[in-house]
Structure formats: structure tokens, C-alpha cells
C-alpha positions in Angstrom: 24.8 51.1 -10.1 27.9 49.7 -11.8 27.8 47.1 -14.5 29.1 44.4 -12.1 26.4 45.3 -9.6 23.7 45.1 -12.3 25.1 41.7 -13.5 25.2 40.3 -10.0 21.7 41.5 -9.3 20.4 40.0 -12.6 22.1 36.7 -11.7 20.5 36.6 -8.2 17.1 37.5 -9.7 17.4 34.6 -12.3 18.5 32.1 -9.6 15.6 33.2 -7.4 13.2 32.8 -10.3 14.5 29.3 -11.2 14.4 28.1 -7.6 10.8 29.4 -7.2 9.7 27.7 -10.4 11.3 24.4 -9.2 9.6 24.7 -5.9 6.2 25.4 -7.5 6.6 22.4 -9.9 7.7 20.1 -7.0 4.7 21.2 -4.9 2.3 20.5 -7.8 3.8 17.0 -8.4 3.6 16.3 -4.7 -0.1 17.4 -4.7 -0.9 15.1 -7.6 0.8 12.1 -5.9 -0.9 12.8 -2.6 -4.3 12.9 -4.4 -3.7 9.6 -6.2 -2.2 7.7 -3.2 -5.4 6.9 -1.2 -7.0 5.3 -4.3 -3.9 3.4 -5.1 -3.7 2.1 -1.5 -7.4 1.1 -1.6 -6.9 -0.8 -4.9 -3.8 -2.6 -3.6 -5.6 -3.4 -0.3 -8.7 -4.8 -2.1 -6.4 -6.9 -4.3 -4.5 -8.2 -1.3 -7.8 -9.1 0.5 -9.0 -11.1 -2.6 -5.6 -12.9 -2.8 -5.8 -13.9 0.9 -9.4 -15.1 0.5 -8.5 -17.1 -2.6 -5.5 -18.6 -0.9 -7.5 -19.6 2.2 -10.1 -21.3 -0.1 -7.3 -23.1 -1.9 -5.9 -24.3 1.4 -9.3 -25.4 2.6 -9.9 -27.4 -0.7 -6.4 -28.9 -0.4 -7.0 -30.0 3.2 -10.4 -31.5 2.3 -8.9 -33.5 -0.6 -6.3 -35.3 1.5 -8.3 -38.2 2.6 -5.4 -40.6 2.6 -4.5 -39.8 6.2 -6.3 -41.0 9.2 -9.3 -39.0 10.4 -7.5 -37.9 13.6 -4.4 -36.6 11.7 -6.6 -34.9 9.1 -8.8 -33.3 11.8 -5.8 -31.9 13.7 -4.2 -30.5 10.6 -7.5 -28.9 9.5 -7.8 -27.3 12.9 -4.3 -25.8 12.6 -5.0 -24.5 9.1 -8.4 -23.2 10.2 -6.7 -21.4 13.1 -4.2 -19.9 10.7 -6.9 -18.8 8.3 -8.9 -17.3 11.2 -5.8 -15.4 12.3 -5.2 -14.1 8.8 -8.8 -13.1 8.4 -8.6 -11.3 11.7 -5.4 -9.5 10.7 -7.0 -8.5 7.4 -10.0 -7.1 9.1 -7.8 -5.1 11.5 -5.7 -3.7 8.7 -8.8 -2.9 6.7 -10.3 -1.0 9.7 -7.0 0.9 10.0 -7.0 1.9 6.3 -10.7 2.8 6.2 -10.2 4.8 9.4 -7.4 6.8 7.8 -9.6 7.7 4.8 
């Protein structure tokens, strides 16, 4: 082999080695992220559920404390809020089932 052929072959070998190393490192990083993702999602989901429950409790307390309005108006607003809370809880339950079903 001539010097230029040896030099070309050496360059190709080094490029191949570097690309292989980068691919291996990327695969390892991806594996680490994939292993951590379910726990992170579960933590975020738990946090979100707690926030929704706290917010619904805050709304319930706020509704109960507004006694200045007539009973009829207060009742209808409480019903609307309760419907919204029930809808939110239902959505949270559905999303939770989806997430737990995926694990």
C-alpha cells in the first residue's frame, strides 16, 4: 500500500471509531433518561393531583364563606363549582389510570 492509501485508511478507521464511540455514549445517555422518566412522570403526576385537590378544597371553602349572597344564588354557584370539581376529579382519575396502565 502507498503512503496516501495508508493515510486514507487510517483516517477512515479513526472516523469510524469516533462515530462508534459517540453512538455508544448517546445510547447510554438515552438509556439513563429512559430509566428515570417513569419515576419523574409519576412524581409530577402525584404533585399535580395534590395541587388539584388543594385547589378544589380552596374553592369549596371560598364558596362556603360567601354568605352575603342569597341562598338561591349561592346554591346555584356551589352546584356549578361542584360540577367543575367533579369533572376535574374525573379527568384526574382517567389520566391517572392511563399513566398507571402505561407503567
